[in-house]
C-alpha positions as CSV (number, residue, x, y, z in Angstrom):
1,M,51.7,112.3,34.4
2,Y,50.3,112.9,37.9
3,T,46.6,113.3,38.3
4,K,44.4,113.9,41.3
5,Q,40.9,112.4,41.6
6,E,38.2,113.1,44.2
7,A,35.4,110.9,45.4
8,I,32.7,111.2,48.0
9,L,33.1,108.2,50.3
10,K,30.3,107.0,52.5
11,L,30.9,105.8,56.0
12,F,28.7,102.9,56.9
13,G,27.4,102.1,60.4
14,T,30.1,99.5,60.9
15,G,32.8,102.0,60.3
16,Q,33.6,100.7,56.8
17,I,34.4,103.0,53.9
18,T,34.3,101.9,50.3
19,I,37.3,103.0,48.3
20,P,36.7,103.2,44.5
21,K,37.7,100.0,42.7
22,E,40.0,101.9,40.3
23,W,42.0,103.2,43.3
24,R,42.2,99.8,44.9
25,D,43.3,98.2,41.7
26,F,46.0,100.9,41.3
27,F,47.7,99.8,44.6
28,G,47.3,96.1,43.9
29,T,46.8,95.2,47.5
30,K,44.0,94.7,49.9
31,T,46.1,95.8,52.8
32,L,46.1,99.6,53.4
33,K,47.2,101.8,56.3
34,A,45.2,104.8,57.5
35,I,47.0,107.7,59.2
36,F,44.8,110.0,61.2
37,D,46.2,113.6,61.4
38,R,44.0,115.3,64.0
39,E,45.9,118.6,63.7
40,N,45.2,119.0,60.0
41,R,41.9,117.2,60.1
42,K,42.9,114.6,57.5
43,I,43.0,110.8,57.1
44,N,45.7,109.6,54.7
45,I,45.3,106.1,53.2
46,C,48.3,104.3,51.7
47,P,49.3,100.8,50.8
48,I,51.3,98.9,53.3
49,R,54.7,97.8,51.9
50,M,54.9,94.1,52.6
51,V,58.5,94.4,53.7
52,E,60.1,97.8,54.3
53,L,63.8,97.2,53.8
54,E,66.8,98.7,52.0
55,D,66.6,98.3,48.3
56,T,69.4,95.8,48.2
57,K,68.4,93.6,51.1
58,K,66.6,90.3,50.4
59,I,64.9,88.0,52.9
60,L,64.3,84.3,52.2
61,S,60.6,83.6,51.9
62,G,61.0,80.7,54.3
63,Q,62.4,83.0,57.0
64,L,59.6,85.5,56.5
65,K,57.0,82.7,56.8
66,K,58.7,81.6,60.0
67,D,58.8,85.2,61.4
68,L,55.1,85.6,60.5
69,D,54.2,82.4,62.2
70,E,55.5,83.8,65.5
71,T,53.2,86.9,65.3
72,N,49.6,87.2,66.5
73,F,48.3,88.1,63.0
74,G,45.4,86.1,61.6
75,K,46.2,83.3,59.2
76,K,44.5,85.0,56.2
77,F,46.5,88.2,56.9
78,K,49.8,86.3,57.1
79,Q,49.0,84.5,53.8
80,E,48.3,87.9,52.2
81,L,51.5,89.4,53.5
82,L,53.6,86.4,52.2
83,A,51.8,86.5,48.8
84,G,52.5,90.2,48.5
85,Y,56.1,89.8,49.5
86,K,56.6,87.2,46.8
87,K,55.4,89.7,44.2
88,S,57.9,92.4,45.6
89,D,61.4,93.3,44.5
90,F,62.6,91.9,47.8
91,Y,61.6,88.3,47.2
92,S,64.3,85.7,47.3
93,N,63.8,82.0,47.2
94,K,67.5,81.1,47.4
């Protein structure tokens, strides 16, 4: 069953917005993507898929780690991406 919920979110002086814990827990990730739609005056927030691939394609975790090491992402963010990937359906350790 699909249900909609509303919440009033406060924007802090630092630009941070607190998303209700129940919603954060639902997505099971601390990494979200915000999409600003100026024309429709909306901001959509959705979880980032750790790896966006075809349903049948697998990537070795070692290869993903190597690829992440070559990016300019912060160490903590890289660790979170790798941990999320290991929980995904795309994970392969073979």
